[in-house]
C-alpha positions in Angstrom: -7.6 -44.3 15.7 -10.9 -42.5 15.3 -11.6 -39.5 13.1 -13.7 -36.4 14.4 -15.8 -33.9 11.6 -17.5 -31.2 12.1 -18.6 -29.8 9.1 -18.9 -26.3 8.4 -22.1 -24.9 5.6 -19.9 -24.0 3.0 -16.2 -24.6 1.5 -15.9 -20.8 2.3 -15.5 -21.7 6.4 -13.3 -24.2 7.5 -14.3 -27.9 8.8 -13.2 -29.3 12.3 -10.9 -32.4 11.8 -9.6 -34.4 14.6 -7.7 -37.8 14.6 -7.3 -39.6 17.6 -5.3 -41.6 18.1 -4.9 -43.5 21.7 -3.7 -40.6 23.8 -2.1 -38.0 21.3 -4.7 -35.8 18.9 -4.3 -33.8 16.1 -6.5 -31.3 15.3 -7.0 -29.0 11.6 -8.9 -27.2 9.7 -10.3 -28.8 5.8 -11.7 -26.2 3.4 -13.1 -29.3 0.4 -15.4 -31.8 0.4 -12.2 -33.6 -1.2 -9.8 -32.7 1.5 -11.6 -34.1 3.9 -12.1 -37.3 1.7 -8.5 -37.3 0.9 -7.3 -37.6 4.8 -9.9 -39.9 5.9 -8.9 -42.4 3.9 -5.0 -41.9 3.9 -5.6 -42.4 7.7 -8.0 -45.3 7.2 -9.4 -44.7 11.4 -12.0 -47.1 12.7 -15.0 -44.9 13.3 -15.3 -41.3 11.4 -17.6 -39.1 13.9 -19.2 -36.8 11.9 -21.4 -33.7 13.6 -23.4 -32.2 10.6 -24.5 -28.9 10.6 -28.4 -27.8 11.0 -28.3 -25.4 8.4 -28.6 -25.0 4.6 -25.0 -24.0 2.3 
């Protein structure tokens, strides 16, 4: 299982969160760091790929 995270520059905007499991994918919008951490800990992926913004919050 792989998780991809496209971080937003602020908790006011959504962060993209996608879970890849073989040929299946599920994508979500998350808003807080706590939501991101809780989901990664719950899913326990083998890989976490993070795309960080180039702007300050």
